C-alpha positions in Angstrom: 123.2 81.6 108.8 125.1 79.2 106.8 123.0 76.3 105.2 124.2 73.1 103.3 122.6 70.8 100.3 121.6 68.7 103.3 120.3 70.7 105.6 118.3 72.7 102.8 116.6 69.7 101.7 115.7 68.8 105.2 114.1 72.3 106.1 112.2 72.2 103.3 110.9 68.6 104.1 109.9 69.7 107.3 108.2 72.6 106.4 105.5 73.2 103.7 106.0 76.2 101.8 104.7 77.6 98.9 107.6 77.1 96.4 106.5 73.3 96.1 104.4 72.2 93.4 102.4 69.3 94.6 102.3 66.3 91.9 99.9 63.4 91.4 101.7 60.6 93.7 101.3 56.7 92.5 98.8 54.6 94.1 101.0 52.6 97.1 99.6 49.8 99.3 101.5 51.3 102.2 99.4 54.5 103.7 101.5 57.3 104.4 101.9 60.5 106.0 100.3 63.6 103.9 103.7 65.5 103.8 105.2 62.6 102.0 103.7 62.8 98.9 105.5 66.2 98.3 107.7 66.5 95.8 110.6 68.9 96.0 112.1 70.6 93.5 115.4 71.6 92.9 114.7 75.4 92.0 112.1 75.0 95.3 115.0 74.2 97.5 117.4 76.9 96.4 114.4 79.7 96.8 113.5 78.1 100.2 117.5 78.3 101.8 117.6 81.7 100.1 114.2 82.7 101.9 114.7 81.2 105.5 118.6 83.2 105.2 117.0 86.2 104.5 114.2 85.8 107.3 117.5 85.1 109.8 119.2 88.1 108.0 115.7 90.3 109.1 115.0 88.9 112.5 118.6 89.0 114.5 119.8 92.2 116.0 123.2 90.8 115.0 126.1 90.3 112.3 128.9 88.1 112.1 131.3 89.9 110.1 135.0 87.6 111.1 135.6 83.6 112.5 133.5 82.5 114.7 134.4 80.1 117.5 131.9 78.1 118.6 131.0 78.6 122.8 131.0 74.9 122.9 134.5 73.9 121.4 135.8 76.5 124.3 136.4 73.8 127.3 137.2 75.9 130.4 139.6 74.2 132.8 139.6 74.8 136.8 142.5 74.5 138.9 142.3 72.7 142.3 144.3 74.7 144.3 147.2 72.8 146.3 146.3 71.4 149.8 149.4 73.0 151.7 148.6 76.2 149.9 144.9 76.1 151.2 146.1 75.4 154.8 149.1 77.8 154.6 146.4 80.7 154.2 144.0 79.5 156.7 147.3 79.3 158.7 148.1 83.3 157.7 144.3 84.3 158.2 144.5 82.7 161.8 147.7 84.9 162.3 146.8 87.5 161.1 143.4 87.7 163.2 145.2 87.3 166.4 147.5 90.3 165.9 144.8 92.5 165.0 142.9 91.9 168.4 146.5 92.3 170.1 146.4 95.6 168.1 143.2 96.7 169.2 143.4 96.1 172.6 146.9 97.7 172.7 144.8 101.0 171.4 142.2 100.9 173.7 144.3 100.5 176.5 146.5 103.6 174.8 144.4 106.0 173.8 145.8 109.3 171.8 145.7 112.2 174.4 144.3 115.9 172.6 147.5 118.4 173.6 146.4 121.6 171.9 143.4 123.3 170.0 143.0 125.1 167.1 139.8 127.5 167.8 138.2 130.1 165.3 135.9 132.7 166.6 135.8 131.1 169.7 134.6 127.4 167.9 136.6 124.6 167.7 138.3 123.4 164.3 140.9 121.2 164.8 142.6 119.4 167.6 146.0 117.9 167.8 147.1 114.5 169.8 150.5 113.5 171.6 151.3 111.8 168.6 151.4 114.3 166.4 148.0 113.5 164.7 145.2 116.1 164.1 141.3 115.9 163.2 139.0 118.5 161.9 135.7 119.7 161.2 136.4 120.1 157.8 137.4 116.5 155.7 141.2 118.3 154.6 142.9 121.6 155.5 145.1 122.7 152.5 148.2 124.1 152.7 149.1 121.1 155.7 152.6 119.2 155.3 152.6 115.6 154.9 155.7 115.1 156.9 155.2 114.2 160.3 155.2 117.1 162.4 155.3 117.2 166.5 152.5 118.7 167.8 153.5 122.0 168.7 154.4 122.5 165.2 151.3 120.8 163.8 149.4 123.0 166.0 150.7 126.6 164.2 150.4 124.9 160.6 147.0 124.7 161.1 146.3 128.0 162.9 148.6 129.6 159.7 146.1 128.0 157.2 143.3 129.3 158.5 144.0 132.8 159.6 142.2 134.3 156.7 138.8 132.4 158.4 138.5 134.9 161.5 140.2 135.1 165.1 142.3 131.9 165.5 142.8 130.8 168.6 145.6 128.1 169.9 145.0 126.3 173.3 146.9 124.0 175.4 144.7 123.4 178.2 140.8 124.8 179.4 140.2 122.7 176.0 136.4 122.6 174.3 134.9 119.5 173.8 136.9 117.4 171.7 136.2 115.8 168.4 136.1 112.7 169.8 137.0 109.1 168.2 140.9 109.8 169.3 141.8 105.9 168.5 145.3 104.9 170.0 148.8 103.4 168.8 149.6 100.2 167.6 151.5 97.7 169.6 155.3 97.3 169.1 156.3 94.8 167.1 158.0 92.9 170.2 154.4 92.2 171.7 153.0 90.9 169.0 153.3 87.1 167.4 155.5 86.5 164.4 154.2 85.0 161.0 154.9 81.8 160.3 152.8 81.4 156.9 153.5 84.0 153.8 151.6 86.8 152.8 148.2 85.9 150.8 150.0 87.7 147.8 153.3 85.2 147.7 150.6 82.5 148.6 148.5 83.5 145.2 151.7 84.0 143.0 152.5 80.2 144.1 149.2 79.0 143.0 149.0 80.7 139.7 152.5 80.0 138.9 151.5 76.1 139.3 148.0 76.6 137.5 149.8 77.9 134.3 152.6 75.0 134.6 149.3 72.6 134.7 147.6 74.3 131.7 151.0 73.7 129.7 151.3 70.6 130.4 147.8 70.0 129.2 148.3 71.2 125.8 149.3 69.9 122.5 152.8 69.5 122.1 154.1 71.2 118.9 156.1 68.4 116.6 
């Protein structure tokens, strides 16, 4: 904490302390506050300032070791997104909601169908649908390819991956109760309304660019 001479004088005058000797005052016809009769010597001011600084150092858990910037000197600036971009975001959100609803309806009407199951020791381990997707009682099956495979090749791959677990069987009919949650395919793009608004990333990129331009224009120009 740095204290100027003027601040130290004001500080001592407002806080009576043991370093300030009291001296008799001359009679005065005007009544004054009792504290105004105390005279402060130069030495007392210096000692008071040093004492105050030491007290602050002991009580504070923080230390300032470099240049300081007052928070009050920082002026946060908020930029209003142009109305045209706000409206474009609303349009995009509405278009995405419409497309999602169509996709959901299409998926419900076109559920994936199970075409094969893999059983281990007579118990269902995994099943594969007509799109080549699979579900398993495990979160993942080590050793499977990330490449898209037809249903028959995927069933064989799963059976090969779990052969060490016991007696493995592939079924193409007479299925055991399934895992459920097969879902369905998304609607073809031709069934979906085309987007007229840009995606959110493009809209925000323009908004950020405009904010930077306004910020630069508001800063003092160096000569």
